[in-house]
N, C-alpha and C positions, 0 to 999 in steps of 0.2 A: 730666235725671235715668235715670237706670237701675234696668233692672227688678228688682223684687225676687225673684224668682223665676229668674233667670237660672241655666242650669246650674253645678252646681260653684263658683258665687259666682265666678266670674271676674273680673277689675277689670284695667283697665289703668291704669300708673301715674299717669297726669293723668285726672282723673274723667270731663273734657269728652270723651274718646274713649269712653267706655265706650258712647256710641251705635252704635259699630261693632259692638260685640259684641253689641247688642239686636238690630241690623237683619240681622246674618249668621245669628243664632238663629231671629228671630221670623218673618222673609222668604227667607231662604236666601241662596245667594252666587250674584249674576248670570252667566247663561253669556255669552258673547259669540253674536251671531249666525254665520251662516255667513261671510256677505264679513267681517265684523269679524274674526272669526277667524283669517281667510285673511291678511288685513290686517296684522293685530296679528304673525305667526309671519314673514311676507316683508318687511315695509315698516313697522315700528309707528309711524311719522309719516304717514303715509298717513290714520289714524285723527282725528288734526286737524284736515288738512284737511277733511274729511269732516263733524265736527264743525260747523266753521265755517261750514258753506254750510248745514248744517242753521240753526243758530241764525240766518243773513239771513233763510231763508224765517221762522220761527218769529216773527221780529218784526216783518216784513212782514206778516203774517197776524195779529197778535195783535187777539181781539178777535171775530174770526171763528166765526160759530156751527159752521157745519159743513164743514170740510176734506178735500178728498180727495188723497192721494199716488199719484202712478200712477206704475207702475215701481220698488217700494217696495224691491226687493229682499230683505233677511233684515227689513227696518224694525227692526234695533235703534236706530239715529238719530232716529227717527220719535218718541222719546219727547220729544225735545226739543222739536216741534213741539207735541205732545199739553198742554205747560205753559201753551200760550200762546193756544191755540183751545177751542172749545167741547168740537165733537166731529171725533176726526181716523177717517177711513177710510182704510185701504189696500188697493190692488190693485195688481196684478203679471200677466204672462202665462205666468210658471212658475209650476205647481203647487206645484215644491218651496219657494219662496220664502213662498208664503201658507201652506204648513202649519209652516213654519219660525216665521212671524209666529205663528200662531195656537197653536204649541206652547210658545214661550215667554211666553204670554199670565199676569201676574199681578195680582192683586189689588191695586184701588188705581190702576192703571196698564191697564187693558182699554180696548181699542181699541173705537170704534163699531161696527170690522166689517172683515173682511177677505176678499175674494176674487179669485178667478182671472178675468182678463178680458181680451183682446187688444184695445187701443183699436182696430187696425186692422178691425177685423169691425162695430163701432158705439160709438154712446155709451154709456157706465158708467153701470149705474144709480144712480140717486139725484139727487137735486139738493144743490147746494154752493154755499155764499158765498167760498171758498178753493178755490186747486187749486195743486198743483206736481208737477214732475216734474225731478227732479236728475241729472244723467248717464244721462238716457236717450232725448233727439231723437238725440245722436251716435251710436246703434244703429237709426235708423230711416233706411231708403234716402231717399234726396232726393225720388224721386217720390211718394213714399206721405207723407212731412212734413204734405203740407195737408190729408188724410184723418185723421191723425193728431190733428192742432192742432184741427179741426174737429168731430170727437168729443169730443173734451175739453170744448172750449168749449160743445158742445151741452150739457152738463150743469151747465154753470157759471151763475147767476143772470145778470139782464143786468151788474147793477153790481160783479159778482162780479171778485176779483182771480186771477191766472194769473201763476206764475212758473216759469222754466223756465232752468235751471244747465247748460252742459256745459263741455269743455273748450277753448281756445280753436284755432284750426285752426293759428295761429302755435307755440302748445305742442310739437304733434306730434312735428316730428325728435328730442324731447329727453324725450320719452317713454318709459317704460320698453313690452317688445314684451306684457305681458300687460293693461300700462293701457291699450296700443292695440288689442288685439284686439276686433273687434267694432265697432269705429269706422268707421263708413261714410259719415259728414254731421258731420264737427266745422265751425264756422263761423268767422270773424272776426266782432268785433262787430258792424260794421257790417252784414253779411249776414243774422245774427241780427236785429237790429233790423227789417231790410227783408223776415223773414220774418213777424215776430210781426206788423207794421204789416199783413198781410193781414189778420189775424185780428181786430185791435184798434186803437181808435181812439187809446189810449196807451200807450204803450211808453217805459221807464225802463232804460237800460242801467247796469251795473256792472260792475266786473271783481274778480278775485281773485289774489293770489299767496300760492301756499300759502294761511297761515289769512287773510291780511289783505286788506279791502274795499276796494277804492278808486274815484275816475272818474278815474284816469291815463289815459296815453298805453296804448290799447289792443292794440295791438300787441308789449307789451312784458309783455301778461297770459297767464296760466297759464289762465283760467277766466274765463267769460261769462256773465253774469246776466242776463235780462229779466223786468223786474215790469211786467206788464201791465194794463189794465184797459178797459171798456168795450168791450165785446165786440163786432164788428160780426155783423150779422144775415143 
């Protein structure tokens, strides 16, 4: 139903679309985050890839009570995960991104928290039964990756689930210069699995090509995901 007090009694020609006007009037028009804004300007299809990765994380973490996103960037697609979990907290080592996430907070979609934290400096605050980092580990030098992952796992419950996603090593010759910038640690699927098995007893691997999730031949994958549980102490 449309609101009776909508400004100027504006109405769409098909009544079901009046909901669009109601949301715009009462909740405003959503502004893209810094990262999503750049992608929409330079290469719009990248948003579909990003959203698909977040949907995977959301479905795998569905039902978790307290989830932490590590390296959240502008946290624009994080709302996809919010739909499936009890509480979502986000963190990034860059204050600009955390300020951006806080600035765009709206009623009904409030994050449980958003804080600045460098995962190489120590474990994050809080305790979580779910955790994920998408497009983050490839920015961590190989010699620092075990510290990074150990600090993540330290705040994860014993039976908690952790998801890591990154561009595959095989995809890098075809990646754009901007996409590759800062990538110092892309991995093949077997290498990512071996890395995660140093920290978790159970590691399950998936691949993505564009928006498509699969378990096919990993050397043809653009993106690799590790679903991990039962952490090692």
